[in-house]
C-alpha positions in Angstrom: 26.4 -27.8 11.3 22.3 -28.3 11.6 19.4 -27.9 8.9 17.6 -25.0 9.4 13.8 -26.3 9.6 10.7 -25.4 7.2 7.1 -26.1 7.6 5.3 -26.1 4.4 1.4 -25.8 4.4 -0.7 -26.6 1.4 -4.0 -28.6 1.4 -3.4 -29.6 -2.2 -1.0 -32.6 -2.5 0.6 -31.8 -5.9 1.7 -28.1 -4.9 2.7 -29.6 -1.3 4.6 -31.9 -3.0 6.1 -29.6 -5.5 7.0 -26.9 -2.5 8.8 -29.5 -0.5 11.1 -30.5 -3.2 12.4 -27.5 -3.8 14.1 -27.3 -0.4 15.0 -30.9 0.3 18.1 -31.3 0.6 19.2 -27.6 1.8 16.7 -27.3 4.9 14.5 -29.8 7.0 11.8 -30.2 5.8 8.1 -30.8 7.3 4.8 -30.8 5.6 1.1 -30.0 6.7 -2.4 -30.3 4.6 -3.8 -28.0 6.9 -4.0 -25.3 9.6 -4.5 -27.5 12.1 -1.9 -30.3 11.3 0.7 -27.0 10.8 -0.2 -25.9 14.6 0.3 -29.4 15.8 3.6 -29.5 14.1 4.7 -26.7 15.4 4.1 -27.9 19.2 6.8 -30.9 18.2 9.3 -29.4 16.5 11.9 -26.7 16.3 10.8 -24.8 13.3 12.6 -22.0 11.9 10.3 -20.7 9.1 6.5 -21.3 7.6 5.7 -21.3 4.0 1.9 -21.4 3.8 -1.0 -20.5 1.1 -3.6 -18.5 1.6 -6.8 -20.5 0.4 -7.4 -23.4 2.8 -10.2 -24.8 4.4 -11.5 -24.2 8.1 -8.5 -21.5 8.3 -6.8 -19.4 5.8 -3.1 -18.9 5.6 -3.0 -15.3 6.9 -4.9 -16.5 10.4 -2.4 -19.5 10.3 0.0 -16.9 10.4 -1.2 -14.8 13.1 -1.6 -17.6 15.5 2.0 -18.3 14.9 3.1 -14.8 15.6 1.4 -15.2 18.6 2.9 -18.3 19.7 6.0 -18.1 18.0 7.2 -14.4 17.0 10.4 -15.4 16.1 9.6 -17.6 13.6 10.0 -16.4 9.6 6.6 -16.6 8.0 6.3 -16.3 4.2 2.3 -16.4 2.6 1.8 -17.9 -1.1 -1.0 -15.8 -2.4 -2.7 -15.0 -5.6 -3.8 -11.4 -6.7 -7.4 -12.4 -6.0 -6.3 -12.3 -2.3 -5.1 -8.9 -2.1 -7.0 -7.2 0.7 -6.3 -9.9 3.2 -2.6 -9.9 1.9 -2.0 -6.3 2.9 -4.0 -6.6 6.2 -1.8 -9.3 7.4 1.2 -7.6 6.3 0.3 -4.2 8.4 -0.5 -6.3 11.2 3.1 -7.9 11.3 2.0 -11.3 10.5 3.8 -11.8 7.0 7.5 -11.2 6.2 7.1 -11.8 2.8 4.7 -12.9 0.2 5.1 -14.7 -3.1 2.3 -14.6 -5.7 1.2 -17.6 -7.9 2.7 -19.0 -10.0 5.9 -18.7 -8.3 9.5 -18.6 -9.4 11.4 -21.1 -7.4 14.4 -19.1 -7.7 13.1 -16.2 -6.3 11.2 -18.3 -3.7 14.6 -19.8 -2.6 16.2 -16.1 -2.2 13.0 -15.1 -0.2 13.3 -17.6 2.2 17.5 -17.1 2.9 16.4 -13.2 3.5 13.4 -14.3 5.8 15.7 -16.8 7.6 18.6 -14.3 7.9 15.9 -12.0 9.1 15.0 -14.4 11.9 18.6 -14.8 12.6 18.8 -11.2 13.3 15.9 -11.2 15.6 17.1 -13.9 17.4 20.5 -12.0 17.9 19.2 -8.1 18.7 19.4 -7.7 22.2 17.5 -4.7 21.9 13.8 -4.3 21.1 14.0 -1.3 19.2 16.5 -3.0 16.7 14.0 -5.6 15.9 11.0 -3.6 15.7 13.4 -1.1 13.0 13.9 -4.7 10.7 10.4 -5.6 11.1 8.9 -2.1 10.4 11.2 -2.2 7.2 10.4 -5.3 6.1 6.8 -4.5 6.1 7.3 -1.3 4.4 9.2 -3.5 1.6 6.7 -6.1 1.2 4.0 -3.4 1.0 6.0 -1.6 -1.6 6.2 -4.4 -3.6 2.7 -5.7 -3.4 1.5 -1.7 -4.6 4.1 -2.1 -7.4 2.6 -5.7 -8.3 -1.2 -4.1 -8.3 -0.3 -1.5 -10.2 1.2 -3.6 -13.0 -1.7 -6.1 -13.0 -4.2 -3.0 -13.2 -2.0 -0.9 -16.0 -2.9 -2.8 -18.8 -6.2 -3.9 -18.7 -7.0 0.0 -17.7 -4.8 1.0 -21.2 -6.8 -1.0 -23.6 -10.4 0.5 -21.6 -9.1 3.8 -22.3 -8.2 3.1 -25.7 -11.1 1.3 -26.2 -13.3 4.1 -25.0 -11.7 6.6 -27.0 -12.5 4.5 -30.4 -16.2 3.9 -28.9 -16.3 7.6 -28.6 -15.6 8.3 -32.2 -17.4 5.4 -33.7 -20.3 6.6 -32.0 -20.3 9.9 -33.2 -20.0 8.8 -36.9 -23.3 6.5 -36.4 -25.0 10.0 -34.7 -24.2 11.5 -37.9 -25.0 9.1 -39.9 -28.6 8.9 -38.2 -28.4 12.9 -38.4 -28.5 12.5 -42.4 -31.2 9.7 -42.8 -33.4 12.0 -41.0 -33.0 14.9 -43.1 -34.0 12.6 -46.5 -37.2 12.8 -47.5 -39.0 9.6 -47.1 -42.6 7.9 -48.0 -44.9 9.2 -45.5 -45.3 5.5 -44.0 -41.3 5.1 -43.9 -41.1 7.8 -41.7 -44.1 6.8 -39.5 -42.4 3.3 -38.9 -38.9 5.4 -38.3 -40.3 7.6 -35.7 -42.4 5.0 -33.7 -38.8 2.6 -33.3 -37.3 6.0 -32.2 -40.4 6.8 -29.7 -40.2 3.5 -28.5 -36.6 3.2 -27.6 -36.4 6.8 -26.4 -33.9 7.8 -29.1 -33.2 11.0 -27.9 -32.7 10.1 -24.9 -30.5 7.4 -25.7 -28.3 9.7 -28.2 -27.7 12.3 -25.1 -27.2 9.1 -22.4 -24.8 7.3 -24.4 -22.3 10.1 -25.1 -22.1 11.0 -21.5 -21.6 7.5 -20.0 -18.6 7.4 -22.3 -17.1 10.5 -21.4 -17.7 9.5 -17.9 -15.9 6.5 -18.6 -12.9 7.5 -19.8 -12.8 10.5 -16.9 -12.9 7.0 -15.0 -10.0 5.4 -16.5 -8.0 8.6 -16.3 -8.6 8.6 -12.7 -7.9 4.6 -12.6 -4.5 5.5 -13.9 -3.6 8.7 -12.0 -4.0 5.9 -9.1 -1.4 3.8 -10.7 1.3 6.0 -11.1 0.6 7.1 -7.5 1.1 3.5 -6.4 4.6 3.3 -8.9 5.8 6.4 -7.1 5.4 5.6 -3.7 6.6 1.9 -4.1 10.0 2.9 -6.0 12.6 0.8 -4.6 14.7 1.8 -2.0 18.1 1.8 -3.5 19.8 2.8 0.0 21.5 5.6 -2.2 21.0 9.4 -2.0 19.7 11.1 -5.0 17.6 14.4 -5.8 13.8 14.6 -4.9 11.1 16.5 -5.4 9.8 16.7 -1.4 6.2 18.5 -2.8 6.0 15.8 -5.3 6.5 13.2 -2.5 4.1 14.7 -0.1 1.5 15.3 -2.6 1.6 11.2 -3.8 1.5 10.1 -0.1 -1.4 12.2 1.0 -3.7 10.9 -2.0 -3.5 7.5 -0.2 -5.0 9.0 2.8 -7.3 11.1 0.6 -8.9 7.9 -0.9 -9.4 6.5 2.6 -10.6 9.6 4.5 -11.8 11.9 1.9 -16.0 11.5 3.2 -14.9 12.9 6.6 -11.3 14.6 6.3 -10.0 17.7 4.2 -6.3 17.9 3.2 -5.4 20.9 2.2 -1.9 21.5 0.7 -0.1 25.3 0.4 3.0 24.0 -1.4 5.8 26.7 -1.6 8.6 26.3 -4.4 11.3 24.3 -3.1 14.9 23.0 -4.2 15.5 19.4 -4.8 16.4 17.9 -2.0 19.3 15.3 -2.0 17.2 12.3 0.2 16.7 9.2 0.6 12.8 9.4 -0.7 11.6 6.1 -0.1 12.4 6.5 3.7 11.3 10.2 4.2 7.3 8.7 2.2 7.4 6.5 5.4 7.8 9.4 7.6 4.9 11.5 5.6 2.7 8.5 6.0 3.5 7.7 9.6 2.5 11.4 10.7 -0.4 11.9 8.0 -2.1 8.9 8.9 -1.7 9.8 12.6 -3.2 13.2 11.7 -5.8 11.7 9.7 -6.7 9.0 12.9 -6.5 11.6 15.5 -10.0 13.3 14.1 -12.9 12.3 15.0 -15.7 12.7 13.0 -15.2 15.8 10.2 -11.7 17.8 10.1 -8.9 19.5 8.3 -4.8 18.6 7.8 -3.3 21.1 6.0 0.5 20.7 4.8 2.3 23.6 4.1 6.0 23.6 2.9 8.6 26.4 2.1 11.9 26.9 1.5 14.4 28.3 4.5 18.2 29.2 3.3 19.6 25.2 2.7 16.7 23.6 4.1 13.0 23.0 3.3 10.4 23.4 6.1 7.2 20.9 6.3 4.2 21.3 8.7 1.6 19.0 9.0 -1.1 20.6 11.1 -4.7 18.6 12.2 -7.8 19.6 14.0 -7.6 16.6 16.0 -7.9 15.5 19.6 -4.4 16.7 20.7 -2.2 15.2 22.6 -2.1 15.5 26.5 0.7 17.5 27.8 2.2 14.6 30.1 2.7 12.1 27.2 3.8 14.9 24.5 7.2 14.4 25.4 7.2 10.5 25.2 5.8 10.2 21.6 9.0 9.6 19.9 9.8 7.0 22.4 10.1 3.4 20.9 6.9 1.3 21.7 4.9 4.6 23.0 1.1 5.0 21.8 -1.6 6.9 23.0 -3.6 4.6 20.7 -6.2 2.2 22.3 -4.5 -1.7 22.9 -3.9 -3.5 19.7 -4.5 -0.1 17.6 -1.3 1.4 17.3 2.2 -0.3 18.2 3.8 3.0 18.8 6.8 2.4 16.0 5.8 4.8 13.9 7.0 8.0 15.3 10.3 6.4 16.4 11.2 4.9 13.2 10.2 8.5 11.6 12.6 10.2 14.2 15.2 8.2 13.2 14.9 8.7 9.7 15.1 12.6 9.9 18.1 12.3 12.1 19.5 9.8 9.6 19.3 13.0 7.1 20.7 15.2 9.4 16.9 17.1 9.9 14.8 17.5 12.8 11.3 16.9 13.6 9.5 18.8 16.5 5.7 19.0 17.5 3.1 21.0 19.1 0.1 20.6 20.5 -2.9 21.7 22.5 -5.4 18.8 23.6 -9.2 19.6 22.1 -7.3 21.4 19.5 -5.4 19.5 17.4 -1.4 18.5 16.9 1.5 20.3 14.4 4.5 18.2 13.2 7.3 20.5 11.9 10.3 18.9 9.6 13.3 20.4 9.1 15.5 19.4 6.3 18.5 20.1 4.8 18.6 20.4 0.9 21.8 17.6 0.7 20.4 15.1 3.5 22.4 12.1 2.6 22.0 9.8 4.9 24.6 9.2 8.0 26.4 6.1 8.1 
């Protein structure tokens, strides 16, 4: 049986050798020290997977993978990156140019496992006759990568934020003690010349202003770190791994967490209002439902030109829960509203949407034995309604 082929791209010779040594024997390994050299190899060799470093002179790894995706869409694509390159990595994942990513320093066993997973995904792509099935696989991989990335960011940020918050609390106590000590000195009867010298120093450094501002700065810094910790909690909640098993979940909490991600992005122009009813716990795959909520909420925000409003309402209806998401956006034309759940159909401009979000959302809702519907009036907005059974175990 012919070995599968891997192209490894890195401008550092030692790293290039270390990576190639990891796969020699199991795969047909090719090496390139630049993006241009890699593209030349791709023209002349049948490559199954490309593994590239992000930071390289001339062209970054994510830019190289974008070109690879355009010319060789069925090729496996893995990006080796650092935490300082998070923004470009997220962008590459969102554009579908990366199947998996790995951060430096890497673990060889994990790297080999990821390569096997991506090659298996590539084989699935090659074998599937249906573009819709292929799109589902790519989307699931993309969401999994974003979830892993979010969890990694949360872990990296949590520790420094924790000790900053602790230090700010101690700083507040220390400042109060020092301030109390200075107040005691101020109450003492000192010689006139000493009092004059002290007063001059206090005037020169604007002591009264500093005293009030330092305390205010400490308090605001503590509030800031608490906000960061809240964002970290949201990231961890949203990126919970999909175990493939149904479990009880709080739908209100899931929507609340997901909507906050949109609030961070659109808070300057879109007001997101939430009217949550009392809901029972729902047996479901909450990771997949989070994907539905994110798709619909993102579409709602993107449909609003300028300022506007998104309303989220939930309520219990017998053995079901009902979720309504309304926006004041541009609406959907009547001749297109019956097509919005079709795979690859999109009302967005070319390059702005894949037409996968609502199609995948419909599939997920059906897997949970639920229903999703839409009402829209051009120029006035759109309302999506989701009805989920309390026991929404996915259909196999």
